[in-house]
C-alpha positions, 0 to 999 in steps of 0.5 A: 075534330080534325087535327095535325099530328105534331110528330108525323104531320098526318091529318087524324080525327082528334077525340079532344081539343088538346090532342097532339099526336095521331097514335101512341107510336107518334106520341112516344116517337116525339118524346124520344126525339126531345132533348134528353136530361142529363140522367137519361143520356147517362143511362142510354150511354150505359145501355150501350156499354152493358150491351158491348161489355157485359152481354156480348162477351157472354154470347147474349146479343142485344140491341141497345138501340132499342132501349129508352131508359129514364128515371121516373115513378110509374103509376103504382110504383109503391107496389114495386118499391122493394125492387125499385123499378118497373120496366116494360115493352111499348111498340117494339121498343123497351122503355126502362123506367128506374126510380132515382137512386144514388148508387150508380152500380145498383142502377146498372144492375137494374138496367141489366135485368131489364135487358135480359128481359129483352133478350128473353121476350115473353119468358117473364122470369123463366128458364131462358130468363135464368140462363141469360141472367146467370150468364151475365152475372146476376144472382137469384131470386130472378124476380129481384136479382142482384149483381154478383161480384164479377158483374159488380166489377164490370159495372164499376168499370162502365161507371169509370168509363162513362163518368158519374151519374147525374142524380135527378131530383125526387118526385113527390112521395109516395108516387101514386101517380106517374112521374117522369123526368123532364128536360131540366131534370125535374119530375113532372106529372104525366098521364098514366097511358104514356107508360108502356105495358109491362107484359107482351100480352098488354101490347096494343094490336097492330 
């Protein structure tokens, strides 16, 4: 069945009648181009503020434009509920999915952890990750970091600058399937393939 990609307008052979995009790249690109919920817009501002105010002064170069942060419940999130987040890399960008929290400092703390992963690609929680995490003010254990006092002060300054964090509504619990925040700030069920792979080794071959 022939179809037209709704993102790049290229013709492609669709495997099902509801197919809209010719590739994962176009599917994610279309998502990135949609109007963002208020919470996601706040998260993106925070990523830029962290790059300039936390990472750059420590000599850690990072491109905040590579990030696509959002609140959501990835499939299997209950396995990571102690840490409250899951992150991953998809098609050259970093999609950071964070479970809804009411504490903006903790949210920025989680984004900082994920940005360290992008500064030390492929290192997981190894020596390079530990060096960068320590430099920006995160405290061990490295798989579940927390912000030290100096970093907390910087994160509070960022919150004061970019304004209060909009809190999205809560998805059904337990999150056994994948949910992502929609344009109205509510959570909608999404197919788990939308979610990015967590490790580099899970990336599709190009």
